[in-house]
N, C-alpha and C positions, 0 to 999 in steps of 0.2 A: 592361854592354858586350854588344854584338851579338855573337852567335856567328857565328865567322868561316866556319863549314861554312854556316850559313845564309844569311850574306851572298854567298857564293861560288855557291850554287845561285841565288840570285836574280838574279845578275849575269849568269850563264850563261842563264837563260830570258829576262831581259830583251834580252840581246845577241840572243839567237836570233831574238826577235819582231823587232828593228830590223835584222837583217841583209838584205842585197841579195841573198844567195844563196838563192834558193827552197827549195833542198834543207836548208840549216839552219833556214830558218824553218819549214819543214813539220816538222822533227824537234822544235822547241821547242814546237809547237803539239801536236804527238801525244804529248809527255811528259806534258802537262796533260790530254789527253783520255783516256789511260790511267786516270789517277788519278780523272777524272770518273766513268768508266763503271763502275768496281769501286764507288766509294761509292754511285752511284745505285741500283743493284740491291739494297744491302743496306739502305738507307733509306728507299725507298719502299714504304708498305703495300699500294698496289695491285699491286706486283710480288710482293709475298709471298702475296697471295691468287690472283692469276693469273699464273704465270711467264711472262714475254714469250718469244717466238719470233722470231728475225731471219729476216726474208723480203726477197727480191730483186724488182727490177723485174719480172722474169719471172713473179713469182706473181700480179701484179695482174690485176685484170678491167676491161674496158671496160663502161662504162655509157651508156645514152641520156640520162639525165636529169641527169648531172653528169660534169665533167671531173676531179673529184677521184679521188686514188687509190683502189682499193676492192678487197675481196677478197669473194668470194662463197662461203658454206660451207652445207653441208646439214645440217638436222636430223634426226633420227631420225624416221621417220613413224609415225603413229598407226595402230595396227592393230586392228581389231575383235577381239573375245573370241573364243576357240574355244567351240563349243557342241555337246550332244549330240543327235543325230538317230536316228531309226528307220532300221533297214536299208532299202537301196534309195532311199534320199534323196539327192540331189545338193546339193553345196554352192551357197550363196548367193552371187553374184559381188560383188567389191568392187575398185573401181578403185583401182590403186597410184598415190600421190600424195604426193611427199616434201617437206616445207616447207623452205625456206632463209632464211637472213638474211645481211645484209652488215656487214662490218667498215669503216667509214669512216675513212680516216687524216687526220691534222691535224698541223700542225706547232707545237710549243712553243719559246718564245723566251724566254730571258733579257733584262734591260734591257741597253743598251748602256754600258759603262763606260769612262770616259776619266782618264787620270792622267799626271802627269808622269813622265818614267821616273827622275829623280833621286829624288823623293819615295818612289818605291817601293824604292828601294835601304836605305832607312833603317828599314825593318820589321824587328823581330826573329823574325818568324815566316816560315815557307816561303811563298814568293808563291804555290804550288801550294794552300797551307792557305787563303790569302785567297780564291783564284778558288773554293775548294769552299764557304767560307762565303757568298760573295755570291752566286754563280749556282746552285751546285747546290739550295740551299734552295727557290730560286724554282721551278726547274723541277720538283723533286719534289713540293712542295705543289701545282702547277698538275696534273701527274699525277694525284695523289690526289683533287683537287678534283672533277675531271671525271669520274672513276671514280665517286666517291661520290655525285654529281649522279645519275649514271643509277641506281644501287643505290636512293637514296631515292625517285626516279621510281618505279621497278617496285614498291617496297614500298606507295606512296600511288596509284597508278594502274594497276598490273597488266600494262601492254603495253611491253615492251621494245622494239618497233619502232616507237612512236609517241611518242618523247620530246618532241615539240613542243605537246604537247596539254596544257593545264593538269591540274594533279592534282585528282582527285575523290573518290578512296576515303579515306575517315576512318580513324582508329585503331580498332581492335576490329572492322573491318566486313569481310564476306566477300568474297574474290576468287572469283567463280563459276568461273572457270576452272579453277581448281586446287582448289576447294572447300574452301578454307582461309583463314584470316586470315594477312596478312603483317606487319601493323604493330600488335603487343598490348602493352597496358600492364600493369604487375604493381605492387605496393605493397612496393617494397623489395627489396633483395637479399638473399635467404636461400637456404638448401641446397634447400628444396622449390620455390622460384621459379625456382632455375636449373635444376633438374630439369624443370620445367614449359616453361621456355625451350628446352630440348634437344628438346623434342616438335614444334617448328615445322615444320621441313621433313618429318620422317616422316609428319606428319598430313595432307600435300597428297596429290591423287591421284596424284603421280607417286613418292611413296615415298622420296624421297633422304634421305641422312643428311648432318648438318652435318659440315665438317672444320675450319673456320676460325673463331674468334671474334674479332671486331675490337670493341676498346675502348679508351678514351683512359686516359691515365697517371693521372688522378684516381680513375676508376671502378674501376680495378683494385684499388684499395687497400681497397675494399668486400669484394672478393672474399677479399683476405689478412685481412681481420677474422673470417673465418670460423673458429670454435674446433676443436680437436681433435675434440669431439664431432659437428661438422658436416662435416668434410672425412675424418676418420678418420686413423689411422696418424701417422705423423711429419711429414706434409706441412705441418700447421699450424706446427708448429715450425720446419721449415725456411724458410717463408715469413716467419715473424714475424723471425727471425734475418737471413736474406739478402736478404728483399725478393722482387719479383716477377721471374723471368726468363720468357722464352718456353718454354712448355712444354706438356705433354698433360694437362689436366684435364677429366674427364667426357667422354673420347674426342674432345676438341677441341684443336687448337693454338691457344692464345691470342697474339695480336698485339697490343700496347700501343703506342699512339702518342701523341706530345705533341701533335699536332694538335686541339686540343680545340675550335678553331673549325669543324672538319669532323665529328668524332666528338663529340657532347654528352656532358656528363657524365651518368651515369645510364643510358645508351644502351648496348646490346650488338648488333652486327649478327652474323648466322651466314652462312656461305658453304659450298655444297657443295664437293666435290673439282673441281678446275680442268676435268676433262674432262666434267663435266655443267653447268659454269657458262656457260662463253664462251672467248672468245680475246684474246689479248694479242699484237699484231704489231709489231716495230719495223722500220721501213723504213730510216731513218738514224739511226744511234746518234749520243750526244751529240757534238757537234763544236764545237770552240772557233774562231771567227773572230777573227783579229786586223788591225789596220791600222795602220800608222806615218804620222804626219806631222809633220815637224822632230822635236820634242823630246817629244812628245805620242804616247801609244799609247792604242788604245781596242780594246775586246773584247767579245763577247758569245757564249753558247752558244746551241744549238737542236738540235732532234731533231724526227723525223716519226715518228710512230707511230699506230696504231689499235688500239682496244680495244672489245669489245662484250660484253654480257651476253646471251646467245641464250636463256636458259631462266629464266622468270619464277618457276619453282618452286624454284631453286636458291639462293633467299637469302631471309632475313626480319630483322626490326628488333624488339628488344624494348625497352622504355621502362620503367625500374623506378622513375619518378619519379610514377607513378599512385596513385590513392585505392583502387584495388580491383584484384584478379586477374582476368583474363578467360581465356577457353578459345579454342584455337586454330581448333576447328571450326565455332564460330558466334559468337565473341565475347562470350558472354554472361558476366555475372559468375559467377565461381566462389566 
């Protein structure tokens, strides 16, 4: 038998959608929108790597080459090193020039769903839960897909400002700009190989430290397999009994995702702290649009956001499916 409380909630939401009163209809939509926004922040791994910031139209910058919403941000300028000189020597001049990068905004939309209002009343689950399952997974997956596309481009191409050019940088090859490899292969997940993985960002000429490791929910069990002798203390027993939860290991916050189509098995991404990585802006938060036509209702969700990785040295990729271990500084077999 259907839960009477659930049925009452469903009827209230549907009646709100169908109401001729714009205030009641708006309240019904906002009730779902609040639910969508909370879960969206928790479930998308891109938002855990780079926490989003809400922006307003007044924060946007105008551009000559595009009408799309854009925000221009400054990068830390490169400054020549100090040097020792004899007494009486004047300093050499250096012209100050600060690089910039821009964050382009795009709209993400779900599919448009239609249903007969009477059939929706027969569901045992809360209508908000149905909307979450159908709509949120699509929006979150698209956010993560676009974010990881840029990450994959950087570790194979090295230039975050030119993602339209085909990737040319092979695995274990040196990125001359940061004097380090960014896409390295290892032979299996062991404690020694994880320690070598951890050296990726510090080995660049910008000397950043990784803060987050992104892995899928299959590969993480290879980490759980590490014994007490490998990880030390009671951590091995705790992971064996309770499985893996988001935690600090080797100074990294590990984020496990079920999106194996985006994060391949055997691959671990590392990202620097958000302030060194880039920016994630939300212009229009998730909004539910509904329309009534006779006994049919239709709805879809949309958002407008912009994210950019502005520092090519702030991430790297380790593939543990290789046949040999390679070094970050030159890609040579070790």
